[in-house]
DRENSE-350643 format. One record per residue: residue in three letters; x, y, z of N, C-alpha, C, O in turn. Coordinates in pm, whole numbers, padded with zeros to 5 digits, always signed. Example, Ala and Ser with C-alpha at 12.3 -4.5 7.8 and 13.67 -1.06 7.14 Angstrom:
BEGIN
ALA+01319-00569+00780+01230-00450+00780+01320-00330+00780+01424-00332+00846 SER+01285-00225+00708+01367-00106+00714+01290+00003+00787+01341+00114+00804 
end
This chain:
BEGIN
UNK-00525-00122+11717-00560-00218+11684-00679-00172+11601-00744-00069+11616 UNK-00701-00306+11478-00811-00281+11337-00953-00272+11389-01002-00330+11486 UNK-01007-00189+11305-01151-00218+11376-01201-00202+11222-01134-00169+11123 UNK-01364-00241+11234-01428-00171+11123-01525-00096+11198-01533-00118+11319 UNK-01623+00013+11128-01707+00068+11187-01807+00009+11304-01840+00065+11408 UNK-01846-00124+11254-01941-00190+11317-01864-00228+11469-01939-00248+11565 UNK-01717-00237+11490-01669-00258+11594-01656-00139+11700-01656-00136+11823 UNK-01645-00033+11590-01631+00091+11676-01810+00173+11722-01847+00262+11799 UNK-01865+00095+11639-02048+00110+11688-02025+00087+11864-02016+00179+11946 UNK-02018-00067+11897-02000-00125+11997-01926-00070+12115-01943-00094+12235 UNK-01817+00028+12039-01694+00103+12125-01795+00207+12212-01760+00223+12329 UNK-01924+00283+12165-02009+00376+12188-02079+00372+12271-02150+00271+12277 UNK-02094+00478+12378-02182+00482+12498-02309+00537+12438-02414+00473+12427 UNK-02288+00672+12398-02389+00745+12298-02488+00689+12176-02440+00683+12063 UNK-02626+00649+12199-02677+00586+12122-02715+00666+11968-02756+00627+11858 UNK-02684+00773+12017-02687+00902+11873-02564+00840+11808-02584+00786+11699 UNK-02455+00838+11850-02365+00799+11772-02351+00670+11734-02251+00659+11664 UNK-02401+00579+11748-02421+00478+11735-02529+00436+11593-02524+00342+11514 UNK-02618+00546+11602-02708+00522+11536-02628+00624+11359-02664+00590+11246 UNK-02552+00707+11377-02458+00766+11253-02398+00665+11233-02430+00629+11119 UNK-02315+00583+11281-02247+00470+11267-02337+00408+11147-02335+00424+11025 UNK-02420+00326+11241-02494+00241+11166-02576+00390+10964-02579+00364+10844 UNK-02607+00481+11019-02575+00544+10877-02503+00553+10818-02517+00560+10696 UNK-02404+00557+10870-02266+00537+10745-02244+00443+10673-02215+00448+10554 UNK-02264+00306+10769-02246+00152+10732-02358+00151+10604-02322+00122+10490 UNK-02490+00185+10635-02626+00173+10517-02589+00223+10404-02605+00162+10298 UNK-02525+00365+10412-02502+00445+10305-02441+00394+10232-02473+00411+10115 UNK-02311+00298+10263-02152+00263+10192-02151+00156+10210-02133+00138+10330 UNK-02166+00018+10131-02097-00111+10105-01952-00094+10170-01903-00152+10267 UNK-01911-00018+10102-01729-00001+10115-01684+00053+10266-01588+00001+10323 UNK-01751+00149+10318-01720+00175+10455-01748+00084+10589-01707+00078+10705 UNK-01862+00003+10486-01928-00084+10590-01823-00178+10615-01791-00201+10732 UNK-01765-00236+10515-01671-00383+10462-01523-00287+10508-01440-00377+10520 UNK-01481-00210+10526-01360-00169+10515-01302-00149+10651-01363-00101+10746 UNK-01202-00183+10651-01107-00204+10797-01015-00075+10819-00941-00025+10733 UNK-01031-00036+10935-00953+00095+10996-00876+00072+11098-00919+00024+11203 UNK-00713+00112+11072-00644+00092+11131-00613+00207+11251-00537+00300+11223 UNK-00654+00203+11341-00663+00276+11425-00560+00305+11538-00570+00297+11660 UNK-00437+00351+11438-00308+00355+11494-00279+00507+11503-00213+00511+11607 UNK-00286+00618+11464-00236+00744+11465-00252+00805+11540-00368+00843+11556 UNK-00158+00848+11623-00199+00951+11699-00090+01058+11680+00024+01043+11635 UNK-00167+01194+11734-00129+01346+11680+00040+01350+11778+00063+01312+11894 UNK+00116+01400+11693+00288+01439+11751+00223+01539+11838+00110+01559+11882 UNK+00371+01611+11847+00335+01747+11963+00260+01825+11959+00307+01897+11871 UNK+00176+01867+11989+00110+01989+11953-00036+01962+11829-00102+02041+11762 UNK-00039+01839+11842-00150+01768+11770-00094+01810+11606-00125+01724+11523 UNK-00037+01898+11565+00008+01859+11468+00011+01828+11360-00015+01909+11271 UNK+00053+01664+11326+00098+01537+11274-00013+01434+11282-00076+01393+11380 UNK-00022+01401+11137-00152+01307+11152-00119+01205+11043-00205+01192+10956 UNK+00025+01106+11029+00063+01146+10903+00089+00944+10974+00111+00930+11094 UNK+00083+00816+10882+00078+00723+10884+00142+00640+10810+00078+00579+10724 UNK+00307+00615+10829+00361+00552+10747+00367+00394+10706+00429+00349+10802 UNK+00347+00311+10641+00366+00189+10611+00465+00173+10429+00493+00252+10338 UNK+00487+00018+10457+00609-00065+10382+00475-00070+10279+00365-00079+10331 UNK+00487-00062+10121+00418-00146+10038+00519-00224+09923+00618-00199+09854 UNK+00411-00353+09955+00497-00453+09843+00483-00418+09677+00383-00443+09610 UNK+00593-00362+09631+00562-00348+09498+00597-00425+09423+00532-00387+09325 UNK+00672-00540+09377+00701-00676+09329+00752-00799+09426+00834-00810+09517 UNK+00683-00865+09377+00704-00984+09462+00834-01094+09427+00860-01126+09311 UNK+00910-01147+09547+01010-01251+09506+00978-01338+09452+00870-01394+09467 UNK+01095-01380+09351+01046-01506+09272+01143-01676+09314+01246-01678+09382 UNK+01078-01796+09255+01147-01899+09318+01213-01944+09150+01164-01891+09050 UNK+01311-02032+09140+01323-02048+08997+01439-02195+09045+01496-02186+09154 UNK+01465-02323+08955+01519-02383+08937+01680-02388+08921+01715-02299+08843 UNK+01796-02467+08973+01894-02444+08935+01995-02562+08898+01988-02663+08969 UNK+02025-02561+08863+02138-02687+08778+02240-02704+08848+02294-02598+08881 UNK+02304-02828+08897+02403-02877+08936+02550-02815+08860+02594-02814+08745 UNK+02611-02751+09034+02719-02649+08994+02631-02493+08912+02696-02453+08816 UNK+02574-02456+08924+02510-02363+08891+02462-02288+09004+02417-02361+09092 UNK+02458-02143+09033+02360-02071+09107+02249-02049+09067+02218-02082+08953 UNK+02154-01981+09159+02016-01938+09131+02059-01790+09069+02172-01742+09085 UNK+01975-01740+09011+01993-01586+08965+01844-01570+09046+01727-01607+09044 UNK+01974-01455+09143+01893-01428+09243+01805-01274+09221+01825-01185+09138 UNK+01711-01284+09321+01587-01138+09251+01552-01117+09393+01555-01213+09470 UNK+01505-00958+09450+01448-01011+09573+01347-00901+09535+01348-00837+09430 UNK+01249-00887+09650+01128-00841+09637+01131-00682+09642+01225-00623+09696 UNK+01026-00618+09584+01086-00482+09598+00942-00421+09678+00828-00465+09667 UNK+00997-00288+09775+00905-00253+09822+00956-00075+09851+01067-00032+09820 UNK+00848+00008+09916+00893+00126+09872+00791+00161+10035+00704+00093+10091 UNK+00833+00250+10058+00807+00343+10140+00691+00421+10165+00720+00528+10110 UNK+00560+00434+10222+00496+00492+10168+00395+00596+10296+00368+00548+10406 UNK+00362+00708+10264+00299+00785+10360+00176+00850+10340+00165+00896+10226 UNK+00069+00871+10424-00014+00929+10427-00089+00996+10538-00085+00964+10657 UNK-00164+01100+10478-00150+01205+10607-00347+01190+10626-00428+01176+10534 UNK-00368+01196+10744-00513+01161+10795-00546+01289+10767-00479+01386+10803 UNK-00688+01297+10679-00814+01436+10659-00887+01441+10746-00930+01355+10821 UNK-00901+01533+10739-01057+01580+10814-01166+01606+10772-01171+01729+10769 UNK-01282+01554+10728-01410+01571+10615-01524+01578+10673-01526+01530+10786 UNK-01629+01625+10630-01747+01577+10706-01831+01741+10660-01807+01789+10549 UNK-01907+01798+10736-01977+01923+10713-02019+01965+10856-01960+01922+10955 UNK-02137+02063+10864-02221+02142+10911-02354+02181+10880-02380+02238+10774 UNK-02432+02157+10961-02607+02196+10929-02614+02318+11050-02531+02348+11136 UNK-02741+02370+11020-02790+02483+11077-02951+02476+11061-03007+02472+10951 UNK-03014+02474+11180-03206+02429+11200-03175+02545+11308-03093+02577+11395 UNK-03324+02598+11229-03381+02727+11329-03458+02637+11457-03527+02540+11423 UNK-03449+02659+11549-03533+02607+11671-03683+02615+11641-03757+02544+11710 UNK-03745+02705+11532-03877+02679+11510-03929+02606+11471-04034+02552+11506 UNK-03818+02582+11337-03834+02486+11220-03818+02354+11305-03905+02269+11291 UNK-03709+02327+11395-03732+02203+11429-03859+02165+11564-03884+02047+11590 UNK-03935+02290+11645-04007+02246+11718-04129+02238+11614-04225+02169+11646 UNK-04130+02314+11475-04274+02271+11406-04257+02187+11280-04310+02223+11176 UNK-04172+02056+11288-04148+01965+11160-04231+01893+11175-04282+01853+11070 UNK-04277+01849+11281-04372+01749+11247-04326+01615+11205-04237+01569+11277 UNK-04364+01542+11109-04355+01418+11078-04219+01382+11107-04153+01317+11189 UNK-04201+01479+10967-04033+01494+10967-03923+01534+11036-03866+01631+10987 UNK-03864+01475+11163-03780+01542+11226-03684+01637+11157-03590+01568+11117 UNK-03666+01752+11127-03557+01851+11093-03444+01832+11144-03369+01913+11091 UNK-03400+01783+11202-03264+01787+11275-03203+01674+11204-03109+01699+11127 UNK-03256+01512+11222-03268+01445+11209-03222+01383+11006-03139+01318+10943 UNK-03349+01464+10988-03282+01485+10866-03201+01539+10796-03149+01483+10700 UNK-03167+01696+10843-03065+01747+10796-02921+01672+10811-02822+01688+10739 UNK-02936+01582+10931-02787+01513+11001-02759+01360+10887-02654+01323+10834 UNK-02906+01298+10879-02881+01213+10788-02835+01236+10623-02768+01156+10558 UNK-02883+01355+10579-02855+01396+10465-02683+01476+10448-02641+01523+10342 UNK-02612+01475+10568-02461+01528+10575-02437+01423+10602-02320+01428+10565 UNK-02452+01286+10650-02379+01155+10653-02368+01100+10525-02267+01035+10499 UNK-02465+01116+10430-02491+01042+10332-02415+01145+10225-02371+01102+10118 UNK-02402+01296+10267-02262+01384+10188-02118+01331+10246-02007+01336+10192 UNK-02156+01281+10370-01995+01262+10411-01930+01124+10334-01809+01112+10311 UNK-02023+01031+10301-02020+00895+10264-01961+00919+10121-01865+00861+10069 UNK-02074+01057+10052-02036+01049+09889-01907+01098+09914-01824+01016+09874 UNK-01861+01190+09960-01728+01263+09975-01587+01141+09991-01486+01129+09921 UNK-01628+01074+10098-01512+00975+10116-01521+00856+09946-01420+00805+09896 UNK-01651+00841+09896-01650+00716+09809-01544+00792+09664-01459+00736+09595 UNK-01582+00906+09662-01521+01032+09533-01343+01051+09553-01273+01060+09452 UNK-01294+01055+09663-01200+01027+09756-01126+00951+09704-01027+00978+09636 UNK-01175+00831+09735-01112+00682+09728-01093+00691+09573-00972+00684+09551 UNK-01148+00701+09485-01153+00677+09362-01049+00817+09303-00953+00782+09234 UNK-01061+00918+09320-01037+01066+09270-00940+01149+09364-00884+01257+09345 UNK-00937+01067+09464-00838+01231+09475-00677+01241+09522-00604+01150+09563 UNK-00660+01319+09510-00526+01361+09447-00454+01487+09558-00483+01602+09528 UNK-00379+01471+09661-00364+01553+09745-00239+01672+09645-00181+01714+09745 UNK-00205+01707+09589-00141+01759+09472-00202+01898+09431-00158+02013+09430 UNK-00359+01821+09387-00414+01906+09367-00510+01969+09505-00516+02091+09524 UNK-00566+01892+09575-00614+01979+09668-00560+01927+09846-00583+01816+09895 UNK-00504+02014+09897-00408+01977+10000-00448+01920+10117-00370+01871+10199 UNK-00624+01926+10134-00735+01873+10205-00720+01722+10213-00674+01652+10303 UNK-00779+01688+10081-00761+01556+10033-00670+01474+10049-00555+01510+10075 UNK-00713+01315+10032-00553+01229+10058-00595+01150+09906-00701+01153+09845 UNK-00489+01092+09881-00464+01009+09753-00553+00922+09747-00597+00875+09852 UNK-00608+00874+09604-00706+00760+09577-00661+00635+09521-00540+00613+09516 UNK-00747+00548+09476-00681+00444+09422-00642+00525+09231-00522+00511+09209 UNK-00688+00570+09156-00725+00605+09066-00528+00651+09038-00453+00598+08956 UNK-00491+00769+09141-00312+00808+09154-00259+00684+09197-00190+00619+09119 UNK-00289+00632+09340-00172+00523+09307-00171+00410+09224-00068+00346+09204 UNK-00298+00374+09165-00226+00244+09051-00209+00254+08946-00171+00159+08877 UNK-00241+00417+08881-00180+00461+08755-00038+00438+08756+00038+00480+08843 UNK+00009+00343+08613+00136+00286+08594+00203+00149+08731+00315+00119+08771 UNK+00089+00111+08755+00088-00034+08846+00104-00155+08718+00092-00151+08596 UNK+00130-00241+08799+00124-00420+08692-00031-00411+08712-00087-00460+08614 UNK-00115-00366+08800-00213-00429+08792-00324-00296+08710-00446-00310+08715 UNK-00279-00213+08662-00344-00132+08562-00348-00168+08426-00253-00175+08348 UNK-00523-00200+08398-00493-00311+08275-00582-00272+08173-00691-00229+08212 UNK-00556-00276+08023-00661-00272+07942-00596-00071+07912-00680+00018+07926 UNK-00450-00033+07874-00476+00142+07883-00430+00157+07762-00369+00264+07758 UNK-00430+00094+07644-00403+00099+07482-00559+00006+07383-00577-00018+07264 UNK-00610-00011+07461-00714+00001+07364-00849+00004+07460-00830+00033+07578 UNK-00998-00025+07412-01128-00021+07480-01215-00139+07431-01198-00209+07331 UNK-01299-00142+07513-01414-00287+07514-01570-00194+07476-01629-00158+07578 UNK-01635-00156+07350-01704-00079+07325-01849-00192+07441-01874-00308+07406 UNK-01899-00149+07527-02040-00222+07579-02157-00120+07611-02238-00134+07702 UNK-02154-00003+07510-02225+00115+07499-02369+00076+07390-02461+00158+07385 UNK-02375-00018+07330-02517-00076+07267-02515-00190+07325-02431-00243+07397 UNK-02663-00238+07270-02698-00315+07288-02616-00436+07194-02566-00530+07257 UNK-02605-00435+07083-02569-00498+07005-02402-00533+07020-02342-00640+07010 UNK-02357-00401+07046-02204-00439+07146-02191-00507+07217-02104-00594+07210 UNK-02280-00495+07325-02319-00544+07442-02287-00710+07419-02203-00780+07475 UNK-02387-00745+07315-02418-00885+07261-02255-00914+07221-02187-00980+07300 UNK-02187-00855+07081-02126-00871+07033-01950-00908+07146-01857-00985+07120 UNK-01961-00856+07211-01839-00811+07298-01858-00883+07428-01767-00903+07509 UNK-01968-00915+07441-01941-01053+07612-01816-01120+07640-01722-01109+07719 UNK-01841-01173+07572-01738-01243+07619-01569-01213+07611-01481-01260+07684 UNK-01555-01108+07486-01436-01023+07490-01450-00985+07673-01378-01036+07759 UNK-01538-00903+07693-01541-00901+07811-01519-00926+07935-01445-00868+08015 UNK-01607-01041+07949-01555-01155+08001-01453-01210+08023-01426-01249+08137 UNK-01371-01225+07921-01241-01252+07915-01172-01158+07989-01122-01193+08096 UNK-01159-01031+07944-01107-00914+07988-01116-00923+08171-01023-00871+08233 UNK-01225-00985+08244-01244-00891+08406-01184-01042+08439-01122-01039+08545 UNK-01186-01172+08376-01110-01283+08412-00905-01283+08406-00831-01341+08485 UNK-00866-01200+08285-00764-01196+08276-00742-01072+08426-00673-01100+08524 UNK-00790-00987+08416-00790-00878+08505-00815-00947+08684-00723-00927+08764 UNK-00891-00994+08713-00885-01075+08851-00768-01175+08869-00726-01195+08983 UNK-00696-01261+08728-00613-01311+08735-00428-01231+08791-00326-01279+08841 UNK-00468-01099+08749-00368-01053+08821-00331-00995+08932-00216-00979+08970 UNK-00441-00959+08990-00455-00937+09099-00360-01053+09215-00272-01123+09164 UNK-00385-01062+09345-00298-01114+09473-00427-01172+09518-00474-01088+09595 UNK-00505-01267+09510-00643-01370+09590-00715-01270+09516-00681-01177+09443 UNK-00846-01327+09562-00975-01290+09515-01027-01177+09562-01066-01184+09679 UNK-01044-01045+09493-01134-00912+09574-01230-00969+09608-01284-01077+09584 UNK-01258-00823+09711-01347-00786+09808-01403-00773+09736-01481-00868+09731 UNK-01428-00667+09618-01535-00613+09589-01499-00571+09426-01384-00588+09387 UNK-01603-00517+09336-01576-00448+09252-01608-00326+09219-01730-00324+09236 UNK-01576-00222+09184-01637-00106+09212-01644-00018+09103-01535-00001+09050 UNK-01760+00057+09041-01745+00130+08915-01846+00225+08925-01895+00236+09038 UNK-01904+00319+08811-02072+00371+08818-02201+00288+08800-02214+00166+08803 UNK-02272+00361+08785-02418+00266+08732-02401+00284+08604-02505+00313+08543 UNK-02340+00280+08565-02378+00251+08388-02267+00137+08389-02333+00034+08377 UNK-02167+00111+08394-02114+00016+08435-02125-00117+08464-02101-00222+08403 UNK-02180-00078+08604-02213-00167+08721-02347-00280+08610-02372-00400+08600 UNK-02385-00191+08565-02554-00210+08492-02504-00307+08360-02553-00407+08307 UNK-02418-00251+08341-02335-00301+08198-02292-00470+08207-02313-00546+08112 UNK-02231-00512+08333-02172-00624+08461-02285-00668+08474-02305-00768+08405 UNK-02397-00624+08556-02516-00743+08552-02550-00788+08412-02550-00909+08390 UNK-02574-00720+08333-02631-00764+08255-02564-00894+08166-02632-00990+08128 UNK-02392-00877+08137-02351-00995+08101-02354-01097+08154-02373-01208+08106 UNK-02323-01049+08318-02271-01174+08401-02385-01251+08416-02369-01366+08455 UNK-02545-01191+08382-02670-01276+08369-02660-01385+08284-02686-01503+08310 UNK-02598-01310+08129-02629-01430+08016-02515-01521+08032-02521-01630+07975 UNK-02392-01486+08115-02300-01625+08107-02354-01725+08244-02332-01845+08261 UNK-02415-01647+08316-02426-01750+08424-02348-01672+08552-02389-01700+08664 UNK-02314-01643+08548-02230-01587+08664-02243-01444+08786-02150-01397+08851 UNK-02396-01396+08786-02458-01298+08828-02490-01369+08954-02543-01478+08931 UNK-02479-01347+09055-02478-01368+09234-02536-01313+09279-02558-01212+09213 UNK-02599-01318+09396-02668-01240+09498-02666-01286+09640-02696-01397+09684 UNK-02621-01173+09709-02643-01205+09872-02696-01122+09934-02760-01032+09879 UNK-02678-01136+10115-02748-01009+10165-02633-00946+10259-02564-01018+10331 UNK-02618-00801+10252-02536-00743+10324-02599-00738+10472-02716-00775+10484 UNK-02524-00692+10593-02579-00691+10726-02694-00625+10783-02736-00633+10898 UNK-02754-00539+10659-02858-00475+10687-02986-00535+10636-03093-00475+10643 UNK-02968-00702+10562-03057-00724+10500-03127-00667+10343-03242-00662+10299 UNK-02987-00627+10287-03000-00588+10157-02930-00651+10070-02807-00640+10077 UNK-02994-00738+09957-02960-00777+09843-02775-00730+09789-02759-00607+09791 UNK-02687-00784+09758-02638-00708+09721-02545-00799+09595-02476-00897+09621 UNK-02564-00739+09455-02518-00867+09365-02411-00839+09314-02369-00724+09311 UNK-02353-00931+09269-02221-00993+09251-02201-01063+09135-02281-01134+09074 UNK-02041-01027+09100-02000-01083+08968-01914-01222+08998-01793-01204+09002 UNK-01962-01356+09019-01910-01469+09059-01927-01470+09197-01881-01577+09237 UNK-01976-01394+09301-02011-01375+09444-01903-01296+09446-01829-01320+09542 UNK-01868-01214+09376-01744-01078+09411-01858-00980+09422-01918-00981+09315 UNK-01921-00883+09520-02034-00795+09527-01953-00662+09394-01838-00627+09367 UNK-02066-00634+09356-02033-00525+09262-02096-00382+09330-02206-00366+09384 UNK-02001-00298+09310-02037-00148+09415-02040-00090+09347-01945-00076+09271 UNK-02178-00008+09332-02208+00110+09242-02167+00229+09340-02239+00258+09436 UNK-02076+00281+09319-02034+00419+09373-02128+00544+09371-02122+00625+09464 UNK-02210+00560+09274-02312+00616+09260-02244+00759+09209-02138+00751+09146 UNK-02299+00887+09235-02272+01041+09208-02217+01125+09307-02251+01104+09424 UNK-02115+01240+09273-02062+01261+09335-02135+01409+09343-02150+01447+09227 UNK-02176+01486+09417-02255+01643+09412-02158+01718+09461-02138+01676+09576 UNK-02071+01826+09432-02007+01909+09439-02032+02040+09481-01941+02122+09492 UNK-02131+02060+09502-02231+02167+09515-02302+02263+09394-02389+02351+09397 UNK-02261+02232+09340-02283+02271+09151-02322+02155+09057-02436+02146+09010 UNK-02256+02096+09040-02255+01999+08963-02259+01847+09025-02195+01814+09125 UNK-02342+01761+08949-02329+01565+08991-02303+01501+08897-02364+01504+08790 UNK-02193+01423+08931-02098+01334+08813-02092+01194+08890-02088+01176+09012 UNK-02092+01110+08795-02035+00967+08852-01952+01012+08914-01901+01121+08888 UNK-01896+00888+09077-01778+00874+09144-01633+00837+09045-01521+00879+09019 UNK-01721+00735+09016-01569+00681+08879-01645+00756+08741-01763+00748+08708 UNK-01533+00829+08675-01627+00938+08556-01605+00858+08471-01524+00767+08454 UNK-01731+00927+08387-01710+00879+08223-01619+00974+08088-01693+01042+08018 UNK-01488+00978+08059-01424+01007+07988-01419+01025+07848-01498+00959+07782 UNK-01352+01091+07799-01303+01102+07647-01160+01046+07641-01091+01145+07666 UNK-01109+00983+07628-00966+00917+07592-00943+00869+07469-01035+00840+07393 UNK-00790+00853+07435-00751+00836+07316-00688+00653+07330-00617+00610+07239 UNK-00707+00606+07393-00651+00454+07439-00569+00368+07329-00478+00288+07349 UNK-00641+00419+07176-00616+00306+07101-00439+00364+06991-00356+00300+06927 UNK-00460+00521+07027-00329+00576+06997-00365+00656+06864-00275+00709+06798 UNK-00509+00664+06822-00499+00677+06642-00524+00821+06591-00530+00866+06476 UNK-00537+00884+06725-00517+01055+06733-00692+01091+06753-00739+01198+06792 UNK-00757+00984+06720-00902+01001+06728-00977+00953+06906-00988+00837+06946 UNK-01009+01053+06968-01053+01026+07105-01180+00938+07080-01251+00920+06982 UNK-01180+00880+07231-01307+00808+07225-01389+00826+07325-01335+00786+07428 UNK-01505+00872+07345-01600+00906+07462-01676+00790+07483-01723+00708+07405 UNK-01679+00803+07637-01805+00739+07731-01726+00610+07782-01779+00508+07825 UNK-01594+00633+07770-01516+00553+07886-01487+00550+08044-01447+00641+08117 UNK-01511+00449+08066-01486+00449+08232-01458+00305+08282-01490+00200+08226 UNK-01394+00319+08396-01332+00241+08442-01358+00160+08573-01427+00208+08662 UNK-01283-00002+08587-01385-00066+08698-01239-00108+08792-01129-00134+08742 UNK-01255-00106+08867-01172-00085+08994-01203-00216+09111-01320-00232+09146 UNK-01106-00297+09164-01125-00398+09219-01043-00375+09352-00926-00339+09335 UNK-01080-00390+09461-00975-00419+09595-01001-00512+09662-01108-00573+09657 UNK-00879-00543+09758-00885-00678+09850-00877-00604+09977-00773-00547+10009 UNK-01010-00604+10069-01021-00547+10201-00907-00629+10302-00898-00751+10288 UNK-00821-00562+10401-00772-00654+10494-00636-00535+10512-00590-00466+10421 UNK-00603-00537+10619-00475-00486+10649-00366-00553+10589-00267-00526+10656 UNK-00337-00632+10490-00240-00669+10435-00244-00619+10259-00160-00616+10169 UNK-00375-00587+10271-00420-00492+10117-00459-00353+10138-00382-00265+10175 UNK-00587-00340+10110-00630-00201+10106-00761-00154+10230-00872-00196+10262 UNK-00684-00061+10262-00788-00094+10438-00761+00063+10431-00703+00122+10340 UNK-00840+00146+10599-00838+00283+10588-00791+00276+10745-00797+00182+10825 UNK-00743+00409+10761-00645+00444+10865-00724+00583+10948-00780+00682+10902 UNK-00699+00537+11094-00804+00674+11166-00726+00713+11301-00633+00645+11344 UNK-00760+00794+11344-00675+00819+11484-00706+00707+11566-00791+00623+11537 UNK-00600+00706+11721-00619+00622+11806-00739+00622+11875-00797+00731+11876 UNK-00794+00528+11936-00895+00509+12015-01028+00478+11863-00999+00435+11751 UNK-01164+00517+11913-01271+00442+11841-01372+00493+11768-01467+00442+11708 UNK-01317+00652+11791-01348+00819+11750-01336+00785+11593-01248+00863+11558 UNK-01373+00714+11479-01321+00730+11354-01433+00822+11304-01383+00911+11234 UNK-01572+00835+11314-01635+00933+11350-01709+01024+11442-01766+00944+11515 UNK-01735+01119+11474-01791+01168+11548-01893+01276+11479-01891+01334+11371 UNK-02000+01279+11611-02121+01376+11612-02152+01479+11686-02141+01457+11806 UNK-02204+01636+11643-02214+01725+11752-02352+01789+11722-02381+01887+11652 UNK-02418+01715+11786-02552+01743+11777-02626+01867+11847-02590+01884+11964 UNK-02730+01962+11795-02742+02075+11817-02842+02112+11977-02955+02064+11981 UNK-02799+02185+12082-02863+02168+12206-02981+02276+12155-02932+02388+12140 UNK-03094+02272+12133-03244+02365+12115-03267+02390+12244-03356+02475+12241 UNK-03232+02361+12392-03266+02439+12543-03162+02547+12595-03168+02600+12705 UNK-03035+02577+12466-02971+02645+12474-02995+02786+12409-03067+02789+12309 UNK-02946+02898+12456-03017+03064+12388-02914+03024+12256-02823+02943+12238 UNK-03006+03169+12143-02979+03150+12023-03064+03062+11938-03090+02942+11949 UNK-03108+03162+11837-03249+03089+11766-03200+02972+11660-03287+02886+11649 UNK-03113+02954+11601-03003+02891+11549-02926+02801+11551-02833+02837+11623 UNK-02909+02696+11513-02827+02599+11666-02754+02519+11503-02810+02511+11394 UNK-02627+02474+11539-02535+02401+11456-02520+02280+11459-02543+02249+11576 UNK-02491+02176+11395-02481+02016+11440-02363+02021+11305-02355+02086+11200 UNK-02307+01947+11352-02162+01875+11292-02157+01709+11278-02197+01641+11371 UNK-02108+01652+11164-02037+01543+11137-01933+01543+11125-01890+01649+11080 UNK-01831+01436+11151-01675+01475+11152-01620+01346+11136-01632+01263+11226 UNK-01556+01319+11020-01426+01188+11000-01312+01221+10990-01266+01314+10922 UNK-01245+01133+11071-01088+01170+11018-01021+01023+11032-01003+00940+11121 UNK-00994+01042+10877-00896+00938+10828-00840+00926+10676-00818+01028+10611 UNK-00820+00808+10629-00785+00813+10543-00727+00700+10446-00771+00600+10503 UNK-00662+00657+10345-00665+00457+10291-00522+00441+10267-00443+00535+10266 UNK-00499+00342+10252-00380+00276+10249-00365+00182+10155-00462+00106+10155 UNK-00282+00154+10073-00277-00011+09977-00136-00067+10032-00021-00026+10016 UNK-00174-00143+10081-00022-00215+10115+00042-00300+10048+00132-00373+10089 UNK-00019-00294+09900+00064-00428+09785-00052-00358+09696-00164-00315+09720 UNK+00056-00372+09549+00021-00321+09460-00110-00405+09397-00211-00364+09339 UNK-00079-00499+09422-00156-00648+09385-00247-00675+09482-00271-00795+09492 UNK-00286-00627+09533-00449-00619+09652-00539-00497+09533-00661-00513+09539 UNK-00512-00432+09475-00614-00348+09382-00554-00317+09260-00441-00282+09225 UNK-00658-00339+09207-00631-00284+09055-00764-00213+08996-00870-00207+09058 UNK-00737-00147+08836-00809-00111+08743-00819-00139+08603-00731-00125+08517 UNK-00934-00178+08591-00939-00239+08426-01009-00111+08351-01130-00090+08358 UNK-00926-00034+08285-00919+00075+08151-01014+00104+08100-01074-00003+08113 UNK-01095+00180+08039-01138+00221+07916-01232+00134+07840-01210+00097+07724 UNK-01334+00105+07908-01458+00027+07871-01596+00142+07851-01651+00201+07944 UNK-01622+00150+07749-01692+00229+07682-01845+00193+07711-01896+00083+07691 UNK-01905+00298+07760-02087+00266+07840-02159+00372+07773-02270+00396+07821 UNK-02120+00445+07667-02224+00547+07647-02148+00619+07546-02195+00720+07494 
end
């Protein structure tokens, strides 16, 4: 049965686990809104965590015919897809003396909340950039799934929004590109996702054109949107050594003039739902698990862990898309 994190929280008896679910939801609008198909059951010995589904690649069409003529036959094209659930999260250690003397800031709670943010951050990064061919422990993301698809747009040109003058002179061109982009999708997307620089540019253009909207999320926070489609800043990914935008800012040569253009980024759109873009998790409500330190047990240093088992699935290619090559710096 498909569940959201909010629904998974209801089935948890442990109050701490419920708080952890809420922290995941607070740290990510995507995780808060995402539906998980909790249908994967490990095979013999627990070694198989594979989710199989059929992706609609090209829909069927209809047409007119003349008397004594047949219809031109065409069929919907689908392909079998498989995704392996992946295990991710992290551990932290707290000395019992530090915990006992932590004062106003509870050290264990602080470390737990930071680990939750790190796991959500990793999920964001993998949703966009995941490539199991590069990292066998990760699931494939949208960048890989949408490359070469019919909803990958603006691959052979770029739009310059990097300066105030460029923003002003190209705002209507960009609005037209967004509208064309949205028109290629199957239905209105649930959210538009990008990095902070791009989301800021879109807000500025939408404000000038009268398309900037705002609503409240489940926690009472303001969610800004483009024509009521939430704009989601996926933030920065910290890999332990460096920090970079989840949706990268790169150098490419989309114009084909052999002179690469720097400062280019992409805008992603997803339609959340079981017929579109959704999460995958094991059977039951255990999408996220926590293992808290027991400070009453022997041992000076205690370990805690946060763990999530899941992946993403895209059931129809037109339920997600990417608008490439927007120059933001």
